[in-house]
Gaussian input, Z-matrix of N, CA and C with variables (Angstrom, degrees):
# hf/3-21g

backbone

0 1
 N
 C     1     B1
 C     2     B2     1     A1
 N     3     B3     2     A2     1     D1
 C     4     B4     3     A3     2     D2
 C     5     B5     4     A4     3     D3
 N     6     B6     5     A5     4     D4
 C     7     B7     6     A6     5     D5
 C     8     B8     7     A7     6     D6
 N     9     B9     8     A8     7     D7
 C    10    B10     9     A9     8     D8
 C    11    B11    10    A10     9     D9
 N    12    B12    11    A11    10    D10
 C    13    B13    12    A12    11    D11
 C    14    B14    13    A13    12    D12
 N    15    B15    14    A14    13    D13
 C    16    B16    15    A15    14    D14
 C    17    B17    16    A16    15    D15
 N    18    B18    17    A17    16    D16
 C    19    B19    18    A18    17    D17
 C    20    B20    19    A19    18    D18
 N    21    B21    20    A20    19    D19
 C    22    B22    21    A21    20    D20
 C    23    B23    22    A22    21    D21
 N    24    B24    23    A23    22    D22
 C    25    B25    24    A24    23    D23
 C    26    B26    25    A25    24    D24
 N    27    B27    26    A26    25    D25
 C    28    B28    27    A27    26    D26
 C    29    B29    28    A28    27    D27
 N    30    B30    29    A29    28    D28
 C    31    B31    30    A30    29    D29
 C    32    B32    31    A31    30    D30
 N    33    B33    32    A32    31    D31
 C    34    B34    33    A33    32    D32
 C    35    B35    34    A34    33    D33
 N    36    B36    35    A35    34    D34
 C    37    B37    36    A36    35    D35
 C    38    B38    37    A37    36    D36
 N    39    B39    38    A38    37    D37
 C    40    B40    39    A39    38    D38
 C    41    B41    40    A40    39    D39
 N    42    B42    41    A41    40    D40
 C    43    B43    42    A42    41    D41
 C    44    B44    43    A43    42    D42
 N    45    B45    44    A44    43    D43
 C    46    B46    45    A45    44    D44
 C    47    B47    46    A46    45    D45
 N    48    B48    47    A47    46    D46
 C    49    B49    48    A48    47    D47
 C    50    B50    49    A49    48    D48
 N    51    B51    50    A50    49    D49
 C    52    B52    51    A51    50    D50
 C    53    B53    52    A52    51    D51
 N    54    B54    53    A53    52    D52
 C    55    B55    54    A54    53    D53
 C    56    B56    55    A55    54    D54
 N    57    B57    56    A56    55    D55
 C    58    B58    57    A57    56    D56
 C    59    B59    58    A58    57    D57
 N    60    B60    59    A59    58    D58
 C    61    B61    60    A60    59    D59
 C    62    B62    61    A61    60    D60
 N    63    B63    62    A62    61    D61
 C    64    B64    63    A63    62    D62
 C    65    B65    64    A64    63    D63
 N    66    B66    65    A65    64    D64
 C    67    B67    66    A66    65    D65
 C    68    B68    67    A67    66    D66
 N    69    B69    68    A68    67    D67
 C    70    B70    69    A69    68    D68
 C    71    B71    70    A70    69    D69
 N    72    B72    71    A71    70    D70
 C    73    B73    72    A72    71    D71
 C    74    B74    73    A73    72    D72
 N    75    B75    74    A74    73    D73
 C    76    B76    75    A75    74    D74
 C    77    B77    76    A76    75    D75
 N    78    B78    77    A77    76    D76
 C    79    B79    78    A78    77    D77
 C    80    B80    79    A79    78    D78
 N    81    B81    80    A80    79    D79
 C    82    B82    81    A81    80    D80
 C    83    B83    82    A82    81    D81
 N    84    B84    83    A83    82    D82
 C    85    B85    84    A84    83    D83
 C    86    B86    85    A85    84    D84
 N    87    B87    86    A86    85    D85
 C    88    B88    87    A87    86    D86
 C    89    B89    88    A88    87    D87
 N    90    B90    89    A89    88    D88
 C    91    B91    90    A90    89    D89
 C    92    B92    91    A91    90    D90
 N    93    B93    92    A92    91    D91
 C    94    B94    93    A93    92    D92
 C    95    B95    94    A94    93    D93
 N    96    B96    95    A95    94    D94
 C    97    B97    96    A96    95    D95
 C    98    B98    97    A97    96    D96
 N    99    B99    98    A98    97    D97
 C   100   B100    99    A99    98    D98
 C   101   B101   100   A100    99    D99
 N   102   B102   101   A101   100   D100
 C   103   B103   102   A102   101   D101
 C   104   B104   103   A103   102   D102
 N   105   B105   104   A104   103   D103
 C   106   B106   105   A105   104   D104
 C   107   B107   106   A106   105   D105
 N   108   B108   107   A107   106   D106
 C   109   B109   108   A108   107   D107
 C   110   B110   109   A109   108   D108
 N   111   B111   110   A110   109   D109
 C   112   B112   111   A111   110   D110
 C   113   B113   112   A112   111   D111
 N   114   B114   113   A113   112   D112
 C   115   B115   114   A114   113   D113
 C   116   B116   115   A115   114   D114
 N   117   B117   116   A116   115   D115
 C   118   B118   117   A117   116   D116
 C   119   B119   118   A118   117   D117
 N   120   B120   119   A119   118   D118
 C   121   B121   120   A120   119   D119
 C   122   B122   121   A121   120   D120
 N   123   B123   122   A122   121   D121
 C   124   B124   123   A123   122   D122
 C   125   B125   124   A124   123   D123
 N   126   B126   125   A125   124   D124
 C   127   B127   126   A126   125   D125
 C   128   B128   127   A127   126   D126
 N   129   B129   128   A128   127   D127
 C   130   B130   129   A129   128   D128
 C   131   B131   130   A130   129   D129
 N   132   B132   131   A131   130   D130
 C   133   B133   132   A132   131   D131
 C   134   B134   133   A133   132   D132
 N   135   B135   134   A134   133   D133
 C   136   B136   135   A135   134   D134
 C   137   B137   136   A136   135   D135
 N   138   B138   137   A137   136   D136
 C   139   B139   138   A138   137   D137
 C   140   B140   139   A139   138   D138
 N   141   B141   140   A140   139   D139
 C   142   B142   141   A141   140   D140
 C   143   B143   142   A142   141   D141
 N   144   B144   143   A143   142   D142
 C   145   B145   144   A144   143   D143
 C   146   B146   145   A145   144   D144
 N   147   B147   146   A146   145   D145
 C   148   B148   147   A147   146   D146
 C   149   B149   148   A148   147   D147
 N   150   B150   149   A149   148   D148
 C   151   B151   150   A150   149   D149
 C   152   B152   151   A151   150   D150
 N   153   B153   152   A152   151   D151
 C   154   B154   153   A153   152   D152
 C   155   B155   154   A154   153   D153
 N   156   B156   155   A155   154   D154
 C   157   B157   156   A156   155   D155
 C   158   B158   157   A157   156   D156
 N   159   B159   158   A158   157   D157
 C   160   B160   159   A159   158   D158
 C   161   B161   160   A160   159   D159
 N   162   B162   161   A161   160   D160
 C   163   B163   162   A162   161   D161
 C   164   B164   163   A163   162   D162
 N   165   B165   164   A164   163   D163
 C   166   B166   165   A165   164   D164
 C   167   B167   166   A166   165   D165
 N   168   B168   167   A167   166   D166
 C   169   B169   168   A168   167   D167
 C   170   B170   169   A169   168   D168
 N   171   B171   170   A170   169   D169
 C   172   B172   171   A171   170   D170
 C   173   B173   172   A172   171   D171
 N   174   B174   173   A173   172   D172
 C   175   B175   174   A174   173   D173
 C   176   B176   175   A175   174   D174
 N   177   B177   176   A176   175   D175
 C   178   B178   177   A177   176   D176
 C   179   B179   178   A178   177   D177
 N   180   B180   179   A179   178   D178
 C   181   B181   180   A180   179   D179
 C   182   B182   181   A181   180   D180
 N   183   B183   182   A182   181   D181
 C   184   B184   183   A183   182   D182
 C   185   B185   184   A184   183   D183
 N   186   B186   185   A185   184   D184
 C   187   B187   186   A186   185   D185
 C   188   B188   187   A187   186   D186
 N   189   B189   188   A188   187   D187
 C   190   B190   189   A189   188   D188
 C   191   B191   190   A190   189   D189
 N   192   B192   191   A191   190   D190
 C   193   B193   192   A192   191   D191
 C   194   B194   193   A193   192   D192
 N   195   B195   194   A194   193   D193
 C   196   B196   195   A195   194   D194
 C   197   B197   196   A196   195   D195
 N   198   B198   197   A197   196   D196
 C   199   B199   198   A198   197   D197
 C   200   B200   199   A199   198   D198
 N   201   B201   200   A200   199   D199
 C   202   B202   201   A201   200   D200
 C   203   B203   202   A202   201   D201
 N   204   B204   203   A203   202   D202
 C   205   B205   204   A204   203   D203
 C   206   B206   205   A205   204   D204
 N   207   B207   206   A206   205   D205
 C   208   B208   207   A207   206   D206
 C   209   B209   208   A208   207   D207
 N   210   B210   209   A209   208   D208
 C   211   B211   210   A210   209   D209
 C   212   B212   211   A211   210   D210
 N   213   B213   212   A212   211   D211
 C   214   B214   213   A213   212   D212
 C   215   B215   214   A214   213   D213
 N   216   B216   215   A215   214   D214
 C   217   B217   216   A216   215   D215
 C   218   B218   217   A217   216   D216
 N   219   B219   218   A218   217   D217
 C   220   B220   219   A219   218   D218
 C   221   B221   220   A220   219   D219
 N   222   B222   221   A221   220   D220
 C   223   B223   222   A222   221   D221
 C   224   B224   223   A223   222   D222
 N   225   B225   224   A224   223   D223
 C   226   B226   225   A225   224   D224
 C   227   B227   226   A226   225   D225
 N   228   B228   227   A227   226   D226
 C   229   B229   228   A228   227   D227
 C   230   B230   229   A229   228   D228
 N   231   B231   230   A230   229   D229
 C   232   B232   231   A231   230   D230
 C   233   B233   232   A232   231   D231
 N   234   B234   233   A233   232   D232
 C   235   B235   234   A234   233   D233
 C   236   B236   235   A235   234   D234
 N   237   B237   236   A236   235   D235
 C   238   B238   237   A237   236   D236
 C   239   B239   238   A238   237   D237
 N   240   B240   239   A239   238   D238
 C   241   B241   240   A240   239   D239
 C   242   B242   241   A241   240   D240
 N   243   B243   242   A242   241   D241
 C   244   B244   243   A243   242   D242
 C   245   B245   244   A244   243   D243
 N   246   B246   245   A245   244   D244
 C   247   B247   246   A246   245   D245
 C   248   B248   247   A247   246   D246
 N   249   B249   248   A248   247   D247
 C   250   B250   249   A249   248   D248
 C   251   B251   250   A250   249   D249
 N   252   B252   251   A251   250   D250
 C   253   B253   252   A252   251   D251
 C   254   B254   253   A253   252   D252
 N   255   B255   254   A254   253   D253
 C   256   B256   255   A255   254   D254
 C   257   B257   256   A256   255   D255
 N   258   B258   257   A257   256   D256
 C   259   B259   258   A258   257   D257
 C   260   B260   259   A259   258   D258
 N   261   B261   260   A260   259   D259
 C   262   B262   261   A261   260   D260
 C   263   B263   262   A262   261   D261
 N   264   B264   263   A263   262   D262
 C   265   B265   264   A264   263   D263
 C   266   B266   265   A265   264   D264
 N   267   B267   266   A266   265   D265
 C   268   B268   267   A267   266   D266
 C   269   B269   268   A268   267   D267
 N   270   B270   269   A269   268   D268
 C   271   B271   270   A270   269   D269
 C   272   B272   271   A271   270   D270
 N   273   B273   272   A272   271   D271
 C   274   B274   273   A273   272   D272
 C   275   B275   274   A274   273   D273
 N   276   B276   275   A275   274   D274
 C   277   B277   276   A276   275   D275
 C   278   B278   277   A277   276   D276
 N   279   B279   278   A278   277   D277
 C   280   B280   279   A279   278   D278
 C   281   B281   280   A280   279   D279
 N   282   B282   281   A281   280   D280
 C   283   B283   282   A282   281   D281
 C   284   B284   283   A283   282   D282
 N   285   B285   284   A284   283   D283
 C   286   B286   285   A285   284   D284
 C   287   B287   286   A286   285   D285
 N   288   B288   287   A287   286   D286
 C   289   B289   288   A288   287   D287
 C   290   B290   289   A289   288   D288
 N   291   B291   290   A290   289   D289
 C   292   B292   291   A291   290   D290
 C   293   B293   292   A292   291   D291
 N   294   B294   293   A293   292   D292
 C   295   B295   294   A294   293   D293
 C   296   B296   295   A295   294   D294
 N   297   B297   296   A296   295   D295
 C   298   B298   297   A297   296   D296
 C   299   B299   298   A298   297   D297
 N   300   B300   299   A299   298   D298
 C   301   B301   300   A300   299   D299
 C   302   B302   301   A301   300   D300

   B1=1.4390
   B2=1.5157
   B3=1.3228
   B4=1.4589
   B5=1.5245
   B6=1.3307
   B7=1.4588
   B8=1.5183
   B9=1.3188
   B10=1.4580
   B11=1.5213
   B12=1.3220
   B13=1.4614
   B14=1.5234
   B15=1.3182
   B16=1.4612
   B17=1.5207
   B18=1.3212
   B19=1.4669
   B20=1.5238
   B21=1.3138
   B22=1.4726
   B23=1.5270
   B24=1.3277
   B25=1.4597
   B26=1.5273
   B27=1.3140
   B28=1.4666
   B29=1.5254
   B30=1.3266
   B31=1.4693
   B32=1.5299
   B33=1.3228
   B34=1.4602
   B35=1.5140
   B36=1.3354
   B37=1.4680
   B38=1.5301
   B39=1.3282
   B40=1.4644
   B41=1.5280
   B42=1.3107
   B43=1.4618
   B44=1.5263
   B45=1.3190
   B46=1.4649
   B47=1.5277
   B48=1.3164
   B49=1.4677
   B50=1.5298
   B51=1.3276
   B52=1.4655
   B53=1.5288
   B54=1.3164
   B55=1.4674
   B56=1.5308
   B57=1.3209
   B58=1.4678
   B59=1.5318
   B60=1.3227
   B61=1.4633
   B62=1.5302
   B63=1.3296
   B64=1.4697
   B65=1.5266
   B66=1.3243
   B67=1.4732
   B68=1.5220
   B69=1.3181
   B70=1.4692
   B71=1.5268
   B72=1.3267
   B73=1.4702
   B74=1.5305
   B75=1.3318
   B76=1.4700
   B77=1.5246
   B78=1.3214
   B79=1.4653
   B80=1.5270
   B81=1.3224
   B82=1.4708
   B83=1.5243
   B84=1.3285
   B85=1.4686
   B86=1.5243
   B87=1.3335
   B88=1.4658
   B89=1.5324
   B90=1.3160
   B91=1.4665
   B92=1.5292
   B93=1.3282
   B94=1.4607
   B95=1.5285
   B96=1.3340
   B97=1.4653
   B98=1.5329
   B99=1.3198
   B100=1.4666
   B101=1.5256
   B102=1.3272
   B103=1.4650
   B104=1.5301
   B105=1.3280
   B106=1.4654
   B107=1.5258
   B108=1.3225
   B109=1.4647
   B110=1.5233
   B111=1.3356
   B112=1.4648
   B113=1.5193
   B114=1.3244
   B115=1.4642
   B116=1.5193
   B117=1.3264
   B118=1.4658
   B119=1.5166
   B120=1.3387
   B121=1.4601
   B122=1.5172
   B123=1.3187
   B124=1.4639
   B125=1.5176
   B126=1.3346
   B127=1.4612
   B128=1.5176
   B129=1.3095
   B130=1.4550
   B131=1.5262
   B132=1.3210
   B133=1.4687
   B134=1.5241
   B135=1.3241
   B136=1.4692
   B137=1.5308
   B138=1.3337
   B139=1.4652
   B140=1.5325
   B141=1.3209
   B142=1.4642
   B143=1.5267
   B144=1.3184
   B145=1.4541
   B146=1.5088
   B147=1.3216
   B148=1.4576
   B149=1.5243
   B150=1.3169
   B151=1.4611
   B152=1.5220
   B153=1.3222
   B154=1.4609
   B155=1.5219
   B156=1.3119
   B157=1.4539
   B158=1.5222
   B159=1.3274
   B160=1.4618
   B161=1.5175
   B162=1.3228
   B163=1.4548
   B164=1.5221
   B165=1.3211
   B166=1.4601
   B167=1.5098
   B168=1.3175
   B169=1.4620
   B170=1.5220
   B171=1.3457
   B172=1.4616
   B173=1.5223
   B174=1.3242
   B175=1.4657
   B176=1.5276
   B177=1.3216
   B178=1.4616
   B179=1.5265
   B180=1.3346
   B181=1.4685
   B182=1.5269
   B183=1.3212
   B184=1.4635
   B185=1.5255
   B186=1.3230
   B187=1.4665
   B188=1.5262
   B189=1.3196
   B190=1.4682
   B191=1.5258
   B192=1.3208
   B193=1.4625
   B194=1.5271
   B195=1.3254
   B196=1.4687
   B197=1.5257
   B198=1.3137
   B199=1.4656
   B200=1.5264
   B201=1.3247
   B202=1.4661
   B203=1.5282
   B204=1.3257
   B205=1.4651
   B206=1.5298
   B207=1.3370
   B208=1.4672
   B209=1.5259
   B210=1.3250
   B211=1.4631
   B212=1.5278
   B213=1.3158
   B214=1.4663
   B215=1.5275
   B216=1.3367
   B217=1.4676
   B218=1.5223
   B219=1.3258
   B220=1.4718
   B221=1.5246
   B222=1.3327
   B223=1.4668
   B224=1.5330
   B225=1.3332
   B226=1.4663
   B227=1.5242
   B228=1.3347
   B229=1.4638
   B230=1.5204
   B231=1.3167
   B232=1.4608
   B233=1.5241
   B234=1.3152
   B235=1.4611
   B236=1.5240
   B237=1.3158
   B238=1.4626
   B239=1.5186
   B240=1.3195
   B241=1.4533
   B242=1.5224
   B243=1.3212
   B244=1.4605
   B245=1.5278
   B246=1.3366
   B247=1.4581
   B248=1.5321
   B249=1.3195
   B250=1.4624
   B251=1.5220
   B252=1.3260
   B253=1.4588
   B254=1.5254
   B255=1.3231
   B256=1.4603
   B257=1.5277
   B258=1.3110
   B259=1.4604
   B260=1.5211
   B261=1.3143
   B262=1.4685
   B263=1.5240
   B264=1.3130
   B265=1.4611
   B266=1.5178
   B267=1.3271
   B268=1.4619
   B269=1.5248
   B270=1.3158
   B271=1.4624
   B272=1.5199
   B273=1.3242
   B274=1.4656
   B275=1.5276
   B276=1.3114
   B277=1.4679
   B278=1.5257
   B279=1.3220
   B280=1.4553
   B281=1.5274
   B282=1.3116
   B283=1.4607
   B284=1.5237
   B285=1.2938
   B286=1.4605
   B287=1.5243
   B288=1.3166
   B289=1.4628
   B290=1.5303
   B291=1.3311
   B292=1.4713
   B293=1.5320
   B294=1.3197
   B295=1.4636
   B296=1.5210
   B297=1.3034
   B298=1.4671
   B299=1.5251
   B300=1.3102
   B301=1.4600
   B302=1.4817
   A1=108.49
   A2=115.60
   A3=120.75
   A4=109.74
   A5=114.54
   A6=122.04
   A7=108.03
   A8=116.03
   A9=121.57
   A10=107.15
   A11=116.49
   A12=121.56
   A13=107.95
   A14=116.00
   A15=121.91
   A16=106.34
   A17=115.87
   A18=121.61
   A19=109.09
   A20=115.87
   A21=121.57
   A22=109.34
   A23=114.38
   A24=119.41
   A25=107.48
   A26=115.77
   A27=120.48
   A28=110.35
   A29=116.61
   A30=119.82
   A31=111.19
   A32=114.54
   A33=120.25
   A34=115.32
   A35=117.40
   A36=120.14
   A37=108.01
   A38=118.52
   A39=120.09
   A40=111.34
   A41=116.01
   A42=121.75
   A43=110.96
   A44=117.50
   A45=121.31
   A46=111.83
   A47=116.99
   A48=120.36
   A49=110.93
   A50=116.89
   A51=122.11
   A52=111.54
   A53=116.78
   A54=122.41
   A55=114.95
   A56=120.37
   A57=118.82
   A58=114.09
   A59=117.96
   A60=121.38
   A61=113.78
   A62=117.29
   A63=120.55
   A64=111.23
   A65=118.11
   A66=120.50
   A67=111.87
   A68=116.68
   A69=120.01
   A70=111.17
   A71=116.05
   A72=120.72
   A73=110.15
   A74=115.95
   A75=120.43
   A76=110.72
   A77=117.39
   A78=120.80
   A79=111.15
   A80=116.85
   A81=119.82
   A82=110.62
   A83=116.82
   A84=120.24
   A85=110.01
   A86=117.05
   A87=120.46
   A88=110.38
   A89=117.67
   A90=120.27
   A91=110.79
   A92=116.46
   A93=119.67
   A94=111.09
   A95=117.21
   A96=120.95
   A97=110.08
   A98=116.64
   A99=121.14
   A100=111.76
   A101=117.07
   A102=120.58
   A103=112.07
   A104=115.96
   A105=123.98
   A106=113.42
   A107=116.47
   A108=120.05
   A109=109.96
   A110=116.61
   A111=120.29
   A112=105.85
   A113=116.86
   A114=121.65
   A115=112.16
   A116=116.43
   A117=121.59
   A118=107.94
   A119=115.14
   A120=119.36
   A121=108.36
   A122=115.65
   A123=121.70
   A124=109.54
   A125=115.54
   A126=119.53
   A127=108.36
   A128=116.94
   A129=121.27
   A130=105.06
   A131=118.36
   A132=122.29
   A133=113.34
   A134=118.16
   A135=119.63
   A136=112.12
   A137=116.15
   A138=123.73
   A139=112.81
   A140=116.78
   A141=120.45
   A142=112.61
   A143=116.39
   A144=119.90
   A145=110.81
   A146=114.82
   A147=120.79
   A148=109.65
   A149=114.34
   A150=122.50
   A151=106.68
   A152=115.86
   A153=120.61
   A154=109.91
   A155=115.56
   A156=121.22
   A157=106.71
   A158=116.22
   A159=122.79
   A160=109.44
   A161=115.78
   A162=121.52
   A163=108.42
   A164=115.71
   A165=120.00
   A166=111.44
   A167=115.45
   A168=121.90
   A169=112.88
   A170=116.26
   A171=120.21
   A172=109.27
   A173=115.75
   A174=120.16
   A175=109.25
   A176=116.51
   A177=120.74
   A178=111.26
   A179=117.62
   A180=119.89
   A181=111.10
   A182=116.94
   A183=120.34
   A184=109.94
   A185=117.29
   A186=120.98
   A187=110.44
   A188=117.09
   A189=120.99
   A190=111.23
   A191=117.12
   A192=120.38
   A193=110.81
   A194=116.97
   A195=121.03
   A196=109.74
   A197=117.17
   A198=121.19
   A199=112.89
   A200=117.32
   A201=121.35
   A202=112.72
   A203=117.24
   A204=119.52
   A205=109.14
   A206=117.86
   A207=120.56
   A208=114.41
   A209=117.85
   A210=119.40
   A211=112.18
   A212=117.27
   A213=120.27
   A214=108.39
   A215=116.44
   A216=120.57
   A217=111.99
   A218=116.01
   A219=120.89
   A220=112.56
   A221=117.19
   A222=122.69
   A223=112.34
   A224=115.56
   A225=121.89
   A226=110.44
   A227=116.30
   A228=121.32
   A229=111.52
   A230=114.92
   A231=122.40
   A232=106.15
   A233=116.75
   A234=120.80
   A235=110.42
   A236=114.29
   A237=121.29
   A238=106.99
   A239=118.10
   A240=122.67
   A241=109.11
   A242=115.33
   A243=121.67
   A244=108.90
   A245=118.73
   A246=120.80
   A247=109.83
   A248=115.71
   A249=121.35
   A250=110.09
   A251=115.13
   A252=120.86
   A253=106.77
   A254=117.52
   A255=119.81
   A256=111.90
   A257=115.51
   A258=121.72
   A259=108.12
   A260=116.64
   A261=120.64
   A262=112.44
   A263=117.63
   A264=121.53
   A265=114.31
   A266=116.88
   A267=119.00
   A268=112.19
   A269=117.44
   A270=120.82
   A271=111.31
   A272=117.12
   A273=119.73
   A274=111.59
   A275=118.36
   A276=121.24
   A277=111.59
   A278=115.15
   A279=119.69
   A280=112.85
   A281=116.70
   A282=120.93
   A283=109.31
   A284=115.59
   A285=121.04
   A286=109.61
   A287=116.91
   A288=122.54
   A289=108.61
   A290=118.55
   A291=120.31
   A292=110.24
   A293=115.92
   A294=120.97
   A295=113.30
   A296=117.29
   A297=122.71
   A298=109.04
   A299=116.36
   A300=120.50
   A301=112.78
   D1=155.75
   D2=178.47
   D3=-113.44
   D4=143.47
   D5=-179.51
   D6=-134.48
   D7=130.71
   D8=173.61
   D9=-87.57
   D10=125.29
   D11=179.71
   D12=-113.66
   D13=121.87
   D14=176.16
   D15=-105.87
   D16=116.12
   D17=-177.27
   D18=-114.62
   D19=123.70
   D20=179.56
   D21=-130.57
   D22=147.70
   D23=173.33
   D24=-65.25
   D25=132.97
   D26=-178.76
   D27=-63.63
   D28=144.16
   D29=178.37
   D30=-56.18
   D31=139.42
   D32=176.99
   D33=86.70
   D34=-5.59
   D35=178.40
   D36=-80.54
   D37=119.75
   D38=-179.71
   D39=-72.96
   D40=149.91
   D41=-179.54
   D42=-57.48
   D43=-29.72
   D44=179.29
   D45=-63.54
   D46=-26.11
   D47=176.85
   D48=-81.77
   D49=-27.00
   D50=-177.89
   D51=-78.53
   D52=-46.67
   D53=-170.81
   D54=-52.73
   D55=-41.22
   D56=-178.82
   D57=-62.85
   D58=-16.25
   D59=-175.82
   D60=-105.38
   D61=-0.09
   D62=-175.47
   D63=-60.97
   D64=-48.02
   D65=-178.13
   D66=-64.52
   D67=-44.71
   D68=179.61
   D69=-64.08
   D70=-37.97
   D71=178.68
   D72=-64.02
   D73=-45.59
   D74=179.56
   D75=-63.31
   D76=-40.81
   D77=-179.99
   D78=-64.33
   D79=-42.88
   D80=179.13
   D81=-67.12
   D82=-41.71
   D83=177.66
   D84=-60.86
   D85=-40.08
   D86=178.37
   D87=-62.61
   D88=-41.70
   D89=178.04
   D90=-60.30
   D91=-43.49
   D92=177.91
   D93=-65.33
   D94=-37.18
   D95=178.28
   D96=-67.03
   D97=-46.50
   D98=-178.43
   D99=-63.66
   D100=-28.70
   D101=178.87
   D102=-92.75
   D103=12.17
   D104=175.16
   D105=63.18
   D106=30.12
   D107=173.40
   D108=-92.74
   D109=-44.06
   D110=170.36
   D111=-91.74
   D112=121.34
   D113=-179.34
   D114=-92.31
   D115=-36.20
   D116=179.14
   D117=-146.54
   D118=151.26
   D119=179.61
   D120=-148.26
   D121=134.24
   D122=-178.65
   D123=-138.77
   D124=148.99
   D125=166.19
   D126=-74.50
   D127=148.14
   D128=165.78
   D129=-71.65
   D130=138.84
   D131=-170.45
   D132=-53.53
   D133=-35.17
   D134=-179.72
   D135=-85.29
   D136=7.93
   D137=177.91
   D138=64.16
   D139=24.66
   D140=179.55
   D141=-84.97
   D142=-2.02
   D143=-179.31
   D144=167.69
   D145=-159.17
   D146=-178.18
   D147=-138.48
   D148=157.58
   D149=175.29
   D150=-121.48
   D151=130.19
   D152=-178.16
   D153=-128.90
   D154=138.44
   D155=172.73
   D156=-100.00
   D157=112.90
   D158=-178.18
   D159=-102.90
   D160=153.42
   D161=173.81
   D162=-129.33
   D163=135.19
   D164=-179.89
   D165=-167.22
   D166=-176.39
   D167=-177.45
   D168=-72.11
   D169=-33.69
   D170=-175.29
   D171=-159.74
   D172=166.57
   D173=174.82
   D174=-60.41
   D175=-39.12
   D176=-178.75
   D177=-62.89
   D178=-43.33
   D179=-179.43
   D180=-67.35
   D181=-36.93
   D182=177.65
   D183=-69.37
   D184=-39.60
   D185=176.56
   D186=-57.80
   D187=-42.90
   D188=178.75
   D189=-61.59
   D190=-39.68
   D191=179.55
   D192=-69.61
   D193=-43.16
   D194=179.14
   D195=-57.90
   D196=-37.26
   D197=-178.96
   D198=-67.67
   D199=-10.18
   D200=176.55
   D201=-85.52
   D202=-10.99
   D203=178.36
   D204=-64.58
   D205=133.16
   D206=-176.33
   D207=-54.18
   D208=-41.09
   D209=-178.22
   D210=-73.31
   D211=-23.74
   D212=173.95
   D213=-74.12
   D214=-44.49
   D215=177.81
   D216=-58.07
   D217=-37.13
   D218=-177.95
   D219=-85.30
   D220=5.09
   D221=178.19
   D222=63.59
   D223=34.05
   D224=178.26
   D225=-95.37
   D226=-38.24
   D227=-177.61
   D228=-101.47
   D229=141.37
   D230=167.44
   D231=-105.50
   D232=129.01
   D233=-177.53
   D234=-117.86
   D235=131.63
   D236=173.90
   D237=-106.65
   D238=126.95
   D239=179.90
   D240=-108.50
   D241=125.09
   D242=-178.68
   D243=-119.89
   D244=105.61
   D245=177.29
   D246=-63.69
   D247=139.91
   D248=-178.52
   D249=-114.22
   D250=156.88
   D251=171.94
   D252=-140.45
   D253=159.21
   D254=-178.28
   D255=-59.24
   D256=142.48
   D257=176.38
   D258=-79.25
   D259=125.29
   D260=-177.38
   D261=-111.13
   D262=6.33
   D263=-177.46
   D264=-62.64
   D265=-25.83
   D266=-179.66
   D267=-63.83
   D268=-26.26
   D269=-178.87
   D270=-57.38
   D271=-31.85
   D272=-179.07
   D273=-66.20
   D274=-23.21
   D275=177.59
   D276=-67.58
   D277=-27.86
   D278=-174.26
   D279=-110.13
   D280=5.73
   D281=179.33
   D282=-66.10
   D283=144.45
   D284=179.33
   D285=-67.48
   D286=123.61
   D287=177.99
   D288=-93.35
   D289=139.77
   D290=177.60
   D291=-57.53
   D292=133.73
   D293=179.47
   D294=80.28
   D295=2.76
   D296=-178.57
   D297=-114.88
   D298=41.43
   D299=-172.54
   D300=-99.88

């Protein structure tokens, strides 16, 4: 299953608290990427956080992995997990229309 994870620095956290964890966070994210758990990762355009597309067995298993991120462990990041499913709306484009047989 795929889960979209939106990770943002919690309000009120000073940049001085974030900076010491940047390298460790990047290293852990790379490990998840190399092991094909994180499929894609992007900064939010205003640099307020990151968006990651995760793949795993369940929302629970992905939640456990997200909790291993250093900034999550240090209570710096707030993460929103959004389970995804395939978009099936395209099927309506090809549905048989009455009188169109």
